[in-house]
ROVO-954677 format. One line per field, with one value per residue: x, y, z of N, C-alpha, C in turn; chain. Coordinates in Angstrom, 3 decimals. Atoms other than C-alpha are relative to their C-alpha. Last residue first. Layout:
// residues N
npx	(X:...)
npy	(Y:...)
npz	(Z:...)
capx	(X:...)
capy	(Y:...)
capz	(Z:...)
cpx	(X:...)
cpy	(Y:...)
cpz	(Z:...)
kette	(A:...)
***
This chain:
// residues 178
npx	(-0.720:-0.182:1.022:-0.654:0.801:-0.609:0.629:1.085:0.837:0.056:1.221:1.183:0.342:-0.224:-1.408:-0.262:-1.047:-1.190:-0.670:0.630:-0.304:0.303:-0.930:0.771:-0.755:0.800:-0.388:0.395:0.005:1.329:0.994:0.117:1.352:0.630:-0.098:-1.404:-0.405:-0.065:1.073:0.210:-1.081:0.155:1.083:-0.409:-0.998:0.711:0.779:-0.935:-0.352:1.195:0.369:-0.113:-1.147:-0.830:-1.325:-0.253:-1.163:-0.491:-0.727:-0.513:-0.247:0.330:1.364:0.144:0.693:1.446:0.699:-0.050:0.980:1.337:0.282:0.348:1.374:0.847:0.034:0.988:-0.592:-0.395:-1.389:-0.535:0.211:-1.032:-1.222:-1.220:-1.020:-1.127:-1.166:-0.823:-1.012:-1.370:-0.701:0.093:-1.028:0.392:0.554:-0.061:1.163:0.235:-1.180:0.212:0.830:1.308:0.550:0.235:1.105:1.208:0.340:0.496:1.326:0.994:0.228:0.916:1.317:0.548:0.357:1.229:-0.258:0.662:-0.996:-0.280:-1.234:-0.884:-0.918:0.431:-0.864:0.160:-1.264:0.289:-0.612:0.465:1.402:0.054:-0.504:1.082:1.034:-0.530:0.102:1.408:0.276:-0.575:0.833:1.295:-0.208:-0.048:1.376:0.460:0.271:1.352:0.319:1.168:1.188:0.457:-0.535:0.747:0.007:-1.220:-0.438:-1.461:-0.632:-0.094:-0.891:0.325:0.813:-0.866:0.338:-1.082:0.074:-0.785:-0.304:-0.449:-0.698:-0.611:0.109:-1.260:-0.526:-0.463:0.238:-0.628)
npy	(-1.233:-0.248:0.731:1.074:0.734:1.211:0.547:-0.886:0.679:-0.455:0.570:-0.510:-1.385:-0.594:-0.038:-0.190:-0.994:0.401:1.140:1.300:0.462:-1.118:-0.264:-0.542:-0.855:-0.381:-1.334:-0.406:-1.427:-0.512:0.956:1.080:0.465:0.946:1.336:0.425:0.235:1.409:0.353:-0.992:-0.031:-1.269:-0.764:-0.401:-1.071:-1.172:-0.539:-0.724:-1.264:-0.844:-0.518:-1.457:-0.872:0.233:0.617:0.620:0.879:0.394:1.266:0.296:-1.152:0.286:-0.412:-1.452:-0.640:-0.137:0.894:-0.562:-1.082:0.585:0.589:-1.108:-0.360:1.072:-0.144:-1.003:-1.324:-0.856:-0.342:0.657:-0.867:-1.041:0.535:-0.260:0.483:0.674:0.268:1.063:-0.315:0.196:1.175:0.189:-0.797:-1.393:-0.741:-1.421:-0.525:0.552:0.218:1.337:0.736:0.372:-0.952:-1.294:0.170:0.210:-1.325:-0.801:0.530:-0.434:-1.429:-0.112:0.456:-1.094:-1.144:0.240:0.580:1.293:1.054:0.619:0.706:0.333:1.112:0.623:0.217:1.379:0.349:0.193:-1.116:-1.274:-0.193:-0.285:-1.370:-0.887:0.021:-0.771:-1.419:-0.380:-0.022:-1.233:-1.128:0.111:-0.323:-1.460:-0.450:0.220:-1.146:-0.558:-0.535:0.645:-0.190:-1.388:-0.881:0.083:1.358:0.206:1.387:-0.014:0.924:1.434:0.707:-0.040:1.093:1.079:0.668:0.920:0.380:1.195:0.234:1.351:0.143:-1.273:-0.199:-0.020:1.330:0.624:-0.867:0.341)
npz	(-0.286:-1.429:-0.770:-0.720:-0.981:-0.560:-1.212:-0.402:-0.993:-1.392:-0.575:0.710:-0.306:-1.314:-0.375:-1.427:-0.192:0.759:-0.634:0.303:1.353:0.891:1.111:1.133:0.917:1.161:0.448:1.349:0.311:0.345:0.478:-0.964:-0.290:0.910:-0.588:0.009:-1.380:-0.409:-0.929:-1.050:-0.992:-0.719:0.624:1.350:-0.138:-0.502:1.118:0.874:-0.663:0.033:1.312:0.057:-0.259:-1.184:0.111:-1.300:0.060:-1.311:-0.072:-1.339:-0.846:-1.395:-0.319:-0.155:1.115:-0.210:0.916:1.361:0.059:-0.070:1.321:0.892:-0.336:0.529:1.463:0.405:-0.164:1.123:-0.295:-1.191:-1.169:-0.042:-0.594:0.754:-0.926:0.650:-0.843:0.558:1.010:-0.466:0.524:1.441:0.668:0.197:-1.119:0.294:0.697:1.330:0.828:0.555:-0.930:0.532:0.978:-0.643:-0.936:0.800:0.527:-1.112:-0.329:0.993:-0.204:-1.136:0.468:0.819:-0.837:-0.757:-1.324:-0.195:-0.097:-1.290:0.313:-1.115:0.189:1.248:1.161:0.412:0.651:1.434:0.715:-0.582:0.377:1.439:0.163:-0.421:1.032:1.128:-0.362:0.159:1.444:0.561:-0.430:0.696:1.406:0.110:-0.216:-1.374:-0.864:-0.041:-1.332:-0.597:0.858:-0.093:1.049:1.258:0.533:0.787:-0.061:0.132:-0.938:0.280:-0.933:-1.426:-0.542:-0.479:-1.251:-0.350:-1.403:-0.256:-1.402:-0.311:-1.273:-0.371:-1.442:-0.755:-0.249:1.247:1.133:1.258)
capx	(5.390:3.910:2.535:4.496:3.060:4.717:3.540:4.694:8.101:9.415:10.018:12.543:15.790:17.146:15.597:12.204:12.086:10.139:7.649:6.835:8.411:7.451:7.288:5.126:6.620:4.656:6.954:5.452:7.032:5.963:9.337:11.542:12.416:15.802:17.655:18.300:14.538:14.189:13.210:16.316:17.500:14.144:14.263:17.662:16.655:13.506:15.587:18.085:15.271:13.887:17.345:18.560:16.140:13.461:10.619:7.004:6.534:3.053:2.288:-0.276:-1.106:-0.877:-1.030:2.742:3.046:5.501:8.969:10.618:9.440:11.307:14.406:14.265:14.218:17.363:19.050:18.085:19.954:17.780:17.613:14.386:12.952:14.458:12.278:9.234:5.787:3.569:0.176:-2.707:-4.785:-7.972:-11.258:-12.989:-12.100:-15.399:-14.645:-12.427:-13.525:-10.514:-8.764:-11.890:-11.776:-10.553:-7.436:-6.613:-7.051:-4.830:-2.206:-2.249:-1.963:0.884:2.777:2.295:3.829:6.678:7.310:7.140:9.784:8.479:9.329:6.301:5.367:1.745:-0.181:-3.140:-2.470:-4.965:-3.793:-7.213:-5.887:-8.228:-7.522:-3.743:-4.086:-6.251:-3.586:-0.861:-2.981:-3.360:0.425:0.921:-1.468:0.320:3.703:2.490:1.540:5.017:5.569:7.046:10.685:10.698:13.029:15.606:15.898:14.920:17.005:17.908:14.356:13.989:10.223:9.241:8.044:6.309:7.852:9.253:6.757:7.433:4.307:4.935:2.266:1.915:-0.067:-1.139:-1.736:-2.153:-5.252:-5.897:-6.131:-6.430)
capy	(0.489:-2.548:-3.570:-0.899:1.316:4.011:6.822:9.115:7.651:9.375:7.328:8.957:8.769:5.603:4.265:3.389:3.805:0.614:1.372:4.792:7.732:9.801:6.744:7.100:4.883:3.448:1.687:-1.243:-2.858:-6.461:-7.396:-4.319:-2.172:-0.490:1.112:4.295:4.536:5.852:9.525:11.105:8.073:7.605:4.875:3.538:3.525:1.509:-0.883:-1.267:-2.172:-4.792:-6.262:-6.581:-7.965:-10.053:-9.700:-8.720:-6.249:-4.703:-2.874:-0.128:1.606:-1.059:0.097:0.069:-3.671:-4.471:-5.514:-2.475:-3.794:-7.056:-5.156:-3.069:-6.273:-7.437:-4.075:-4.216:-7.510:-10.558:-13.264:-14.493:-11.932:-13.683:-16.735:-14.571:-15.678:-13.498:-12.586:-10.935:-8.767:-9.856:-8.373:-5.901:-4.587:-5.769:-9.478:-10.734:-14.332:-16.441:-14.977:-13.439:-10.375:-8.441:-6.509:-8.415:-11.787:-10.688:-9.383:-12.725:-14.648:-12.349:-12.927:-16.679:-16.467:-14.358:-16.831:-19.889:-18.517:-17.901:-14.168:-12.108:-9.613:-8.625:-6.849:-4.459:-3.614:-2.136:1.088:2.501:3.684:1.492:-1.436:-1.089:-0.876:-4.017:-5.819:-4.721:-5.951:-9.334:-9.559:-8.576:-11.314:-13.989:-12.781:-12.809:-16.468:-17.063:-17.253:-20.333:-21.110:-23.257:-21.234:-21.064:-24.853:-26.341:-27.207:-23.583:-22.849:-19.078:-18.950:-15.945:-12.373:-10.874:-10.402:-6.996:-4.983:-2.428:-0.830:0.910:3.389:4.872:7.922:9.045:5.556:5.753:4.632:8.099:9.550:7.389)
capz	(13.424:11.743:8.377:6.557:3.881:1.824:-0.421:-3.254:-4.038:-7.151:-10.306:-12.645:-10.630:-12.181:-15.367:-16.792:-20.554:-21.338:-18.568:-20.035:-18.189:-15.130:-12.904:-9.760:-7.021:-4.101:-1.630:0.246:3.291:3.932:5.430:5.762:2.771:2.855:5.768:3.758:3.087:-0.443:-0.784:-2.372:-4.354:-6.097:-8.771:-7.699:-4.024:-4.818:-6.924:-4.067:-1.693:-4.111:-4.781:-1.160:-0.404:-2.062:-4.558:-5.116:-7.997:-8.263:-11.517:-12.111:-15.405:-18.076:-21.706:-22.212:-21.655:-18.847:-20.063:-18.450:-15.081:-15.608:-16.733:-13.537:-11.492:-13.302:-12.670:-8.980:-8.509:-8.294:-5.626:-7.225:-9.657:-12.720:-11.977:-12.750:-11.600:-13.779:-12.333:-14.222:-11.936:-10.191:-11.282:-9.003:-5.536:-4.061:-4.563:-7.375:-7.207:-6.311:-3.259:-1.735:0.528:-2.463:-1.548:1.662:-0.060:-2.943:-0.527:1.281:-1.998:-3.097:0.164:-0.216:-3.695:-2.305:0.549:-1.730:-4.100:-7.649:-7.566:-8.436:-11.139:-10.559:-13.319:-13.396:-9.771:-7.318:-5.736:-4.840:-1.454:0.584:-1.774:-1.399:2.401:2.402:0.394:2.822:5.741:4.017:3.666:7.326:8.487:6.444:7.702:11.317:10.962:9.538:5.801:4.180:3.238:0.089:-2.162:0.673:0.773:4.122:7.182:8.007:9.143:9.522:8.900:6.880:7.361:4.300:0.859:-0.078:-2.046:-4.776:-6.231:-9.537:-10.545:-13.994:-14.997:-18.463:-19.839:-23.583:-25.517:-26.986:-23.456:-20.403)
cpx	(1.446:0.834:0.095:-1.042:0.912:-1.027:0.772:-0.732:-1.050:-0.898:-0.098:-1.316:-1.265:-0.446:0.123:1.492:0.382:1.170:1.311:0.790:-0.839:0.312:-0.482:0.972:-0.902:0.803:-0.772:0.535:-0.364:-0.044:-1.379:-1.036:0.060:-1.402:-0.641:0.209:1.447:0.468:0.046:-1.012:-0.272:1.042:-0.226:-1.045:0.490:0.950:-0.753:-0.712:0.930:0.268:-1.168:-0.542:1.271:1.035:0.699:1.306:0.262:1.137:0.469:0.591:0.661:0.391:-0.412:-1.392:-0.311:-0.623:-1.523:-0.751:-0.014:-1.070:-1.378:-0.327:-0.480:-1.475:-0.875:-0.101:-1.015:0.675:0.599:1.471:0.543:-0.147:1.108:1.228:1.310:1.002:1.033:1.226:0.628:0.992:1.439:0.809:-0.038:1.030:-0.270:-0.543:0.049:-1.068:-0.278:1.131:-0.282:-0.938:-1.463:-0.623:-0.345:-1.229:-1.312:-0.421:-0.612:-1.393:-1.051:-0.290:-1.023:-1.371:-0.556:-0.410:-1.321:0.273:-0.733:1.091:0.505:1.185:0.825:0.809:-0.739:0.787:-0.014:1.279:-0.162:0.531:-0.539:-1.432:-0.043:0.407:-1.166:-1.022:0.523:-0.214:-1.446:-0.279:0.504:-0.900:-1.290:0.181:-0.064:-1.472:-0.346:-0.085:-1.385:-0.362:-1.279:-1.284:-0.622:0.624:-0.768:0.045:1.194:0.595:1.502:0.573:-0.075:0.967:-0.186:-0.897:1.038:-0.290:1.102:0.006:0.742:0.300:0.345:0.815:0.708:-0.286:1.313:0.634:0.573:-0.390)
cpy	(-0.186:1.257:0.257:-0.645:-1.024:-0.655:-1.245:-0.494:0.990:-0.882:0.373:-0.582:0.527:1.444:0.660:-0.126:0.225:0.959:-0.323:-1.127:-1.244:-0.343:1.143:0.341:0.445:1.011:0.280:1.397:0.196:1.510:0.659:-0.996:-1.156:-0.372:-1.068:-1.385:-0.489:-0.103:-1.446:-0.451:0.945:0.081:1.354:0.907:0.497:1.192:1.251:0.557:0.835:1.350:0.960:0.613:-0.760:1.109:0.021:-0.780:-0.511:-0.988:-0.198:-1.404:-0.295:1.176:-0.300:0.424:1.467:0.668:0.094:-0.855:0.635:1.080:-0.653:-0.519:1.144:0.278:-1.074:0.163:1.035:1.287:0.933:0.357:-0.616:0.925:1.050:-0.554:-0.027:-0.384:-0.736:-0.149:-1.262:0.298:-0.065:-1.195:-0.154:0.822:1.459:0.857:1.487:0.711:-0.469:-0.302:-1.411:-0.623:-0.287:1.025:1.325:-0.134:-0.084:1.392:0.743:-0.511:0.504:1.466:0.086:-0.387:1.176:1.239:-0.140:-0.659:-1.329:-1.041:-0.548:-0.764:-0.180:-1.264:-0.578:-0.243:-1.478:-0.240:-0.109:1.206:1.331:0.277:0.393:1.465:0.912:0.052:0.889:1.474:0.404:0.120:1.313:1.190:-0.065:0.428:1.517:0.409:-0.471:1.245:0.646:0.530:-0.506:0.229:1.395:0.921:-0.131:-1.380:-0.211:-1.401:0.010:-0.785:-1.513:-0.867:0.156:-1.060:-1.061:-0.558:-1.022:-0.234:-1.321:-0.077:-1.473:-0.127:1.308:0.217:-0.038:-1.360:-0.682:1.007)
cpz	(0.266:0.201:1.486:0.895:0.657:0.926:0.425:1.250:0.468:0.874:1.474:0.532:-0.649:0.098:1.373:0.301:1.445:0.210:-0.701:0.653:-0.282:-1.454:-0.884:-1.138:-1.140:-0.822:-1.282:-0.264:-1.467:-0.174:-0.077:-0.530:1.006:0.431:-0.894:0.605:-0.009:1.451:0.488:1.056:1.173:1.113:0.659:-0.637:-1.350:0.121:0.427:-1.227:-0.873:0.661:-0.008:-1.295:-0.317:0.178:1.352:-0.118:1.410:-0.209:1.434:0.039:1.334:0.894:1.441:0.451:0.292:-1.225:0.105:-1.016:-1.394:-0.130:-0.026:-1.396:-0.896:0.295:-0.635:-1.521:-0.478:0.450:-1.053:0.142:1.288:1.209:0.128:0.707:-0.772:1.074:-0.837:0.892:-0.589:-1.113:0.494:-0.446:-1.512:-0.760:-0.322:1.116:-0.293:-0.815:-1.414:-0.958:-0.472:1.003:-0.304:-0.931:0.677:0.899:-0.780:-0.431:1.184:0.378:-0.977:0.327:1.127:-0.546:-0.806:0.784:0.763:1.353:0.231:-0.137:1.322:-0.565:1.270:-0.247:-1.203:-1.283:-0.407:-0.801:-1.520:-0.760:0.516:-0.443:-1.482:-0.162:0.334:-1.138:-1.122:0.340:-0.260:-1.492:-0.596:0.339:-0.805:-1.461:-0.141:0.074:1.405:0.873:-0.018:1.382:0.667:-0.802:0.104:-1.034:-1.311:-0.658:-0.927:0.106:-0.274:1.169:-0.195:0.810:1.507:0.624:0.317:1.383:0.266:1.500:0.103:1.491:0.209:1.282:0.340:1.478:0.769:0.251:-1.230:-1.065)
kette	(A:A:A:A:A:A:A:A:A:A:A:A:A:A:A:A:A:A:A:A:A:A:A:A:A:A:A:A:A:A:A:A:A:A:A:A:A:A:A:A:A:A:A:A:A:A:A:A:A:A:A:A:A:A:A:A:A:A:A:A:A:A:A:A:A:A:A:A:A:A:A:A:A:A:A:A:A:A:A:A:A:A:A:A:A:A:A:A:A:A:A:A:A:A:A:A:A:A:A:A:A:A:A:A:A:A:A:A:A:A:A:A:A:A:A:A:A:A:A:A:A:A:A:A:A:A:A:A:A:A:A:A:A:A:A:A:A:A:A:A:A:A:A:A:A:A:A:A:A:A:A:A:A:A:A:A:A:A:A:A:A:A:A:A:A:A:A:A:A:A:A:A:A:A:A:A:A:A)
***
């Protein structure tokens, strides 16, 4: 930081982990599978290993995204409530606008992030989260989109409020499986 401004910003885009495909329950209430829980924790461990710990988490309120966040949190810290070796836990905003959102709505959520925060994790759903990644870096985005528990690490070159298409290159990716 220089003069109270963040010099580098990191936007972590994460598609929720693998879910149960039960057609008898409302979509908002579909839980993660056993594999989904494990993949979410693996994503959190990857974030911790690469020092990509968020200052703020923007998360859809669906059960599967909340469970994904809790798995990521456990993987980052080793303890879901105490901070553990990774340090204090980030602030979390459960955002109804992130559920079933178009990329423009997700972009608006990110634009609302306070300017002094350096790293933001957005946990949402396809197709919106994949389309947002492609909007931010059309050249490097995966043409097949983000799979369950895929992380795309974007480095915006503008302040959060000015984030727009083509100004946040992808610098790293993580997937829980090959």
